[in-house]
Steps between C-alpha positions, in 0.01 A plus 500: 500500500409616144801633315335784309675835506215687669467231768865541580462879511208466737697261722798738526274799578311294760825397669617864514175608657500219756857577595415868556207403719732305731665828603338816650337672197214724394230248597636436851759767586553408863761259631281229646275462198732363229476118459865404475408134442375597155857549380566128538258421216467828318764422238370155406278632213796682355732198523243280328483745212877543503557124471328482158633826354800559272786725608379833358154442634647413838659844511172667411308300761759581765485868416121495523519326839731769628306787349171391656671432833673839525213701352260350755737524797625856452155657469634780722770616255288773333475671842867603478555860385133560419569863406589430135398601151446137393314208645728320741329174415752485215771444757314198632485351151869571434608342829281193441637469147865514619439270793334250272819474295673319789214249514528450126873434522434254781239315294712491181824390669331236713333354189828501308692324774217249557470412131866497412620304800180291528490562874183497710333837527460450876883526521558779246209737567576586866864564411406727210248692711745568783776599255287759313341624822849562640601685187183711518578595857839643402368742235294795621366628164230263378591233750528524875439258789141622548256208515728199475326163507631428847347820637154341469588282800543784748199367692617132509710466816670168423580561133641852543770375747697365199595864433745496795726284287394535136330838497175576318630303201504182707131544569441575132673176405269285709186673384595467133612139554155415639333656196736312265434165666122551494516595128716195426250266660194660337285262295745212528592229747653674797761225534624563145720803582676307779540189285629707209747681724639177649537358152677813377733496798661179369530631144594863562776554754475878463131501595556254785783713636286815480208337684723358770682833537173689536364251752816497710535875484148569611514242777815667629344848481186390682705331771717813532188713527364279782828504694532877466140554614563298816823687567332837452216408736758435774695819435484748795342831396431790739187708440486825303187716543383695192232755418400537132324818380252500211446858396221464241605817320413611149842559352358584158423851628733792443769511768444864593520652847136417585541138400821460697335647811216253460743206469697596811177558692394147409831332588583687821220352719556156345866516595422608856244222528760249384767634741254454788519121450880517571621322184867453409434639150227699327467444123323751275353401164668640192434868413355588843760767572419821308849645497850411375758401758843669500399751229529865602181633334301241696679560831182610679327170433811305604515692832133426567551129435811468712330690782202266487722194516706646780188574706365150443840344576472202261725413204312548172536365145350704216556589136602833348641626175867573536689768305873469539706787344820461304688826458631556151659806336172597337315468831347225720345194340258292697478121516140393560414187702190340646632420848396352830639673812542343843471775761598441862298573812649851510419567137852444377575313176627149577511377142345511157420262218476623142251310285678263264216369283339807341167496315543558126284788381417595856840581652713508187450484124751258346566645153502845339252398231259382772539831682403688187205266443371537856522877481261481206242281675537577872395842616733486803784249443744444783702820544834330567648149492582339833828315537530146624665434837809282501535406867368167624612567857217445752394759756566432866259552789591462865253432775460356850485144365800524268612639165325422172618536142222551247436640152219724379325412176334794321199466274517183292849389609350219712436289188866479383671185622843609390476823700385312813786254453760780483359672808479178701852403397620828646337423836135614483293288738161652424350730236282808537282551194358852453271576206249749364233319299237774529499542122380140453167560676301184577679294235685177560846661471566538876393144571717365217803684646433362847456147363837515325669650809412180687775314317773749580420447869511120463820496293693657786280397798465873565213704636364765268288778651322681214381857550283601206341838438148364442548133593558222559717598799598167648788275611622190312672247722795273397256221404308725264195554721337841450362659818169678509531831321363845569184573298564638155474879451502591868756682713626287779779333695588136528722366779690174469773306677746315283791271589779546243758222520863497392438220247598444138321264270624316193349778286670767716835344423459402135208705366327379184751218444232240419323688219841614366612137472170402341534776247854385410381138469205587285716724283733200449199284402397768247846489349496119482155509335635735232765247394440277195231243557745211525672664800198668655299181526736345747583131483156372389489214251443615143158328484372701802639826359270466203197424717268804526339418828465816711716510813312438821 
């Protein structure tokens, strides 16, 4: 490949665009249209340009890769809070800029370790990618787990099963490793990388140990995944019958008395229709109840809801704002939560879950300066900050076939692996995802969320019924298969029978242990590469240290 600056820029931009196309996006927003196979080769142009670039340019090329990827993928971001005094497209640019920084740090650090230690890029690059992807997933501002490389494989049944042991990061590792191997073999003898690696193994004990450790570790994890899958398939699991309600309501309207009456008039017949199928649980999409439970000014709406459920005689799961008073000397102070309530067949409250992962800017504003800024650009900023829930205790539902422990997931909580791990560790055996994506229109946002939720189901071998306001309302099974969904932007009911099992996977017990270890290992390699050249180059002979041949 030519080594000119503009050729390298074009290669990085091309790779970012190809990677975005392998995930639901603006061109094909629906789940079944994204070609996940494209991710296995999408990063080859970038890696070819990266191989011939110096360290500062590697950072710039990595940032450009990330900027193009995020900017293309999150084409729906300007739809958030459209009632503003400025163009919300600026938010899309800011997010893409910040997200690109993680890609730049990946590119720079991988190049530094590769050059300083003279290790093959096919070994270093996948480690660097997983490490920085893991770091990005832990930071919500400017970096969150949305659109990890492994998420592109939601439609590949065999590959996505790795997540039951290694999480999404395990899938990301294999996809990036394939790209790195293809780039290493480009325009050269394909046997050369293997020959070079065998030769290096005799001269560099550190490299040999790393390769053997990686090979042994992944063989163990794959074997563990296979054994667990067989054990799960034999696990007894009684049936649980569900009915999911898709309200198709326009929640952007003013929540006055007329709107609330319209909402209840839409949901009441849907609930009765669902109850007629005799399910064990009815699940409403987020924001389908027009009142506020256990709040005196909204008591009339609460009474109507509990009466409806009592008449239907079926336990019901739904969301509601929750205002809990704390009585102080100067008067009551309310704690505000976004909560899911489990109501029994007689309308009584059996349990509640308070949303733990809140949406920055939508449910709370993190800093005072940001609050002042938003008041200047948003005509109607959020009136009050919600508080994050602190309880990971699952809800409990009894039925004729047994008792089930499950956890609701509200809005975008179904993309957070750490949250799913904490809930599963506390006994949740399936998840109920409830969302309101009406604001996103016909964009790819809803499909992207559903694609990422696939991995949370696989990681814990747990069913995940998903009730969405405008779609897709569907069920994800423990193998990651997505059932047929209700049509988008229609009111309707979907019935399903699931078989939750009392089963814990490797991921349910240890969480993101694999990417955490990889991050520590790569951080150690970065430290070693920063040492003086004589130490950082390992035990190579002096003559080879001075040889400027690029690592394979």
